[in-house]
C-alpha positions as CSV (number, residue, x, y, z in Angstrom):
1,M,0.2,0.0,0.0
2,Q,1.2,3.4,-1.0
3,P,1.7,5.7,2.0
4,I,-0.8,8.8,2.2
5,C,2.2,11.2,2.9
6,T,5.8,10.7,2.0
7,L,7.2,13.7,4.0
8,P,7.9,11.4,7.5
9,F,10.1,9.5,5.2
10,T,12.1,12.2,3.4
11,H,11.9,15.2,4.9
12,F,11.9,16.5,8.6
13,L,11.2,20.3,10.3
14,V,13.3,21.9,12.7
15,E,12.1,24.5,14.8
16,R,14.3,27.1,16.4
17,D,14.0,25.8,19.8
18,G,15.3,22.6,18.4
19,T,12.4,20.7,18.4
20,V,11.8,18.3,15.4
21,R,8.5,17.9,13.7
22,C,7.9,15.8,10.3
23,C,6.5,18.8,8.6
24,C,4.7,22.1,9.1
25,H,1.5,20.8,9.1
26,N,1.5,18.2,11.9
27,V,2.3,20.4,14.9
28,E,0.6,18.3,17.3
29,V,3.3,15.4,17.3
30,K,7.1,16.2,18.5
31,F,9.7,13.7,17.1
32,G,12.7,15.0,19.3
33,D,14.5,17.8,20.5
34,L,17.9,18.5,18.7
35,N,19.2,20.2,22.2
36,T,19.0,16.5,23.8
37,Q,19.4,14.1,20.9
38,T,21.2,13.4,17.5
39,L,19.2,14.0,14.5
40,D,19.9,10.4,13.8
41,E,18.5,9.1,17.2
42,I,15.3,11.1,15.9
43,W,15.2,10.1,12.5
44,H,15.4,6.7,13.6
45,G,13.7,6.6,17.0
46,D,10.5,5.1,18.1
47,I,7.9,8.2,17.5
48,Y,9.2,8.6,13.6
49,T,9.2,4.9,13.1
50,K,5.8,4.0,14.5
51,F,4.9,7.2,12.7
52,R,6.0,6.0,9.2
53,D,4.7,2.4,9.8
54,L,0.9,3.8,10.3
55,L,1.3,6.1,7.5
56,S,2.4,3.1,5.3
57,D,-0.5,1.1,6.4
58,G,-2.6,3.7,5.1
59,L,-3.8,5.1,8.7
60,L,-3.7,8.7,9.7
61,P,-1.3,9.1,12.5
62,D,-1.8,11.8,15.5
63,G,-1.8,15.1,14.3
64,C,-2.8,14.3,10.6
65,G,-5.7,15.2,9.0
66,K,-6.4,18.4,10.8
67,G,-5.6,22.0,9.5
68,G,-4.7,22.1,5.7
69,C,-2.7,19.4,5.1
70,P,-3.0,18.7,1.2
71,C,-1.8,15.0,1.8
72,V,-4.8,14.4,3.6
73,K,-7.3,15.9,1.0
74,R,-7.4,12.6,-1.0
75,G,-10.4,11.2,-2.7
């Protein structure tokens, strides 16, 4: 099954305070903090892994489907 969104498989967003999120649309889920973790720890960590697994199964993880995410607006 094709993931609903591919951004968490290829991108990440770093906020000014070091918070890492998957994208600018999902502001509910904090994937990590660069002040206390390496990017490798965050990228391969449990939160990102579980998030990607849900998307791969065609499910919407927490924080997805809210706001104006264009990836969720599918027919």
